[in-house]
C-alpha positions as CSV (number, residue, x, y, z in Angstrom):
1,X,19.9,-22.2,1.4
2,X,18.5,-19.2,-0.3
3,X,20.3,-16.0,-0.4
4,X,18.7,-13.0,1.7
5,X,18.0,-10.7,-1.6
6,X,16.0,-13.7,-3.2
7,X,14.3,-14.7,0.2
8,X,12.8,-11.3,0.5
9,X,11.9,-11.0,-2.8
10,X,10.1,-14.3,-2.7
11,X,8.5,-12.7,0.2
12,X,7.6,-9.7,-1.4
13,X,5.9,-11.1,-4.2
14,X,4.5,-14.1,-2.9
15,X,1.1,-13.6,-2.5
16,X,1.2,-12.6,-6.6
17,X,2.6,-16.1,-7.4
18,X,0.3,-17.9,-5.0
19,X,-2.6,-15.6,-7.1
20,X,-0.7,-16.9,-10.0
21,X,-0.7,-20.4,-9.1
22,X,-4.3,-20.1,-8.3
23,X,-5.2,-18.8,-11.7
24,X,-3.2,-21.4,-13.3
25,X,-5.6,-24.7,-11.4
26,X,-8.8,-22.7,-12.2
27,X,-7.9,-22.8,-16.0
28,X,-6.6,-26.3,-15.9
29,X,-10.0,-27.1,-14.2
30,X,-12.3,-25.4,-17.3
31,X,-11.7,-28.3,-20.0
32,X,-11.4,-31.2,-17.4
33,X,-15.1,-30.5,-16.6
34,X,-14.7,-27.6,-13.7
35,X,-16.4,-25.3,-16.0
36,X,-18.1,-22.2,-14.0
37,X,-16.3,-23.5,-11.2
38,X,-12.9,-23.2,-12.7
39,X,-13.7,-19.6,-14.0
40,X,-14.6,-18.4,-10.8
41,X,-11.3,-20.1,-9.2
42,X,-9.3,-18.4,-11.9
43,X,-11.1,-15.1,-11.4
44,X,-9.9,-15.4,-7.6
45,X,-6.6,-16.3,-8.1
46,X,-6.4,-12.9,-10.6
47,X,-7.8,-10.8,-8.0
48,X,-5.0,-12.0,-5.7
49,X,-2.5,-11.7,-7.7
50,X,-3.3,-8.3,-9.0
51,X,-3.6,-7.2,-5.0
52,X,-0.4,-8.9,-4.3
53,X,1.3,-6.8,-7.3
54,X,0.0,-3.8,-5.8
55,X,1.6,-4.3,-2.4
56,X,4.4,-5.9,-3.7
57,X,4.9,-2.7,-5.8
58,X,4.3,-0.5,-2.9
59,X,7.3,-1.5,-1.1
60,X,8.5,-3.1,2.3
61,X,9.1,-0.7,5.4
62,X,12.3,-1.6,7.6
63,X,15.6,-0.2,8.1
64,X,13.9,3.5,8.7
65,X,13.2,5.3,11.9
66,X,10.0,4.1,13.8
67,X,7.3,1.3,13.9
68,X,4.5,1.5,12.1
69,X,1.1,-0.6,13.3
70,X,-2.2,-0.5,11.8
71,X,-5.4,-2.0,13.9
72,X,-9.0,-1.8,13.3
73,X,-8.9,1.6,11.1
74,X,-6.0,3.1,12.9
75,X,-2.7,3.9,11.8
76,X,0.0,4.3,15.0
77,X,3.4,5.3,14.4
78,X,6.1,5.4,17.0
79,X,9.3,7.2,16.4
80,X,12.1,8.2,17.9
81,X,11.6,11.6,18.0
82,X,8.0,11.7,17.4
83,X,5.0,10.0,16.6
84,X,1.0,9.8,16.8
85,X,-1.8,8.1,16.0
86,X,-4.5,8.8,13.1
87,X,-8.2,7.2,12.8
88,X,-8.9,6.3,9.3
89,X,-12.0,8.3,10.0
90,X,-10.1,11.4,10.7
91,X,-7.7,11.9,8.1
92,X,-8.3,15.0,5.9
93,X,-5.4,14.2,3.1
94,X,-2.6,11.9,2.3
95,X,0.3,13.4,1.2
96,X,3.8,11.8,0.0
97,X,6.9,13.8,0.4
98,X,9.6,12.0,-1.6
99,X,12.0,15.1,-0.9
100,X,11.7,14.4,3.1
101,X,14.6,12.5,4.3
102,X,13.8,9.9,4.4
103,X,10.6,10.0,2.2
104,X,7.5,10.3,4.3
105,X,3.6,10.1,3.9
106,X,2.2,13.1,5.9
107,X,-1.2,12.3,7.1
108,X,-3.4,15.5,7.8
109,X,-5.9,15.1,10.4
110,X,-9.1,17.9,11.1
111,X,-8.2,18.2,15.0
112,X,-4.4,17.4,15.2
113,X,-1.2,18.3,13.5
114,X,-0.2,16.1,10.7
115,X,0.8,12.5,11.2
116,X,4.3,12.3,9.3
117,X,5.2,8.8,8.9
118,X,8.8,7.4,7.0
119,X,8.2,5.6,4.1
120,X,10.8,2.9,5.3
121,X,9.6,2.8,8.7
122,X,9.3,-0.8,10.2
123,X,5.8,-2.2,9.3
124,X,5.3,0.7,7.0
125,X,4.3,-1.5,3.9
126,X,0.7,-2.0,6.5
127,X,0.0,1.4,5.4
128,X,-1.2,0.7,1.6
129,X,-4.1,-1.4,3.1
130,X,-4.8,1.1,5.4
131,X,-5.0,3.7,2.4
132,X,-7.0,1.8,0.3
133,X,-9.8,1.9,2.8
134,X,-9.8,5.6,2.5
135,X,-13.0,6.3,0.5
136,X,-12.4,7.3,-3.1
137,X,-8.5,6.0,-2.8
138,X,-7.0,5.4,-5.9
139,X,-4.3,2.6,-5.2
140,X,-2.5,3.3,-8.6
141,X,-2.2,7.0,-7.7
142,X,-0.4,5.7,-4.3
143,X,2.0,3.6,-6.4
144,X,2.6,6.3,-8.9
145,X,3.1,8.6,-6.0
146,X,5.5,6.2,-4.7
147,X,7.7,5.7,-7.4
148,X,7.7,9.6,-8.6
149,X,10.8,11.7,-8.8
150,X,8.8,14.7,-7.9
151,X,10.9,17.6,-5.9
152,X,7.8,18.6,-3.7
153,X,4.9,17.1,-2.1
154,X,2.5,14.7,-4.1
155,X,-1.2,15.1,-2.9
156,X,-2.8,11.9,-3.4
157,X,-6.0,12.2,-1.9
158,X,-8.3,14.4,0.1
159,X,-11.4,13.7,2.1
160,X,-14.5,15.0,0.2
161,X,-12.9,15.2,-3.2
162,X,-15.5,14.3,-6.0
163,X,-12.0,13.3,-8.2
164,X,-9.3,12.4,-6.2
165,X,-5.9,12.9,-8.0
166,X,-2.1,12.8,-7.9
167,X,-0.8,16.7,-7.7
168,X,2.5,17.8,-7.4
169,X,4.5,20.7,-6.7
170,X,3.3,23.6,-9.4
């Protein structure tokens, strides 16, 4: 008997809420003789809450064209007109294109044409964890790009970059 919008918000933030509850349990154990174990549980809960907040801020996919799946280091996108598969090891650059309609992620690949995935494709929320596995990627840079009002492509990550950074149009 929960409104659909409220249910969606609870699902989106569930990991963060569970992490916060674990922090609370850990902190309650500390003065009751839990000592170091309480602090370890609280730290684990904090890590879970932070990771959950990042995923929730990334946003949920759905309602857009196509379907995204992520399996064992491989991103697959199947859309109504195009699609493809990109191994994480083969991605050379990650760019967010807020000006595209709908906004999209562009995965440049060394041997193939870029794979462009609408940010609102079904299952696009799985991309956050896949992107986090790219070496040296700053997950906060991904979140900043997703929320930016840039009018051109935003390069988030390049393979081999010493200092990966978000760059927008000049």
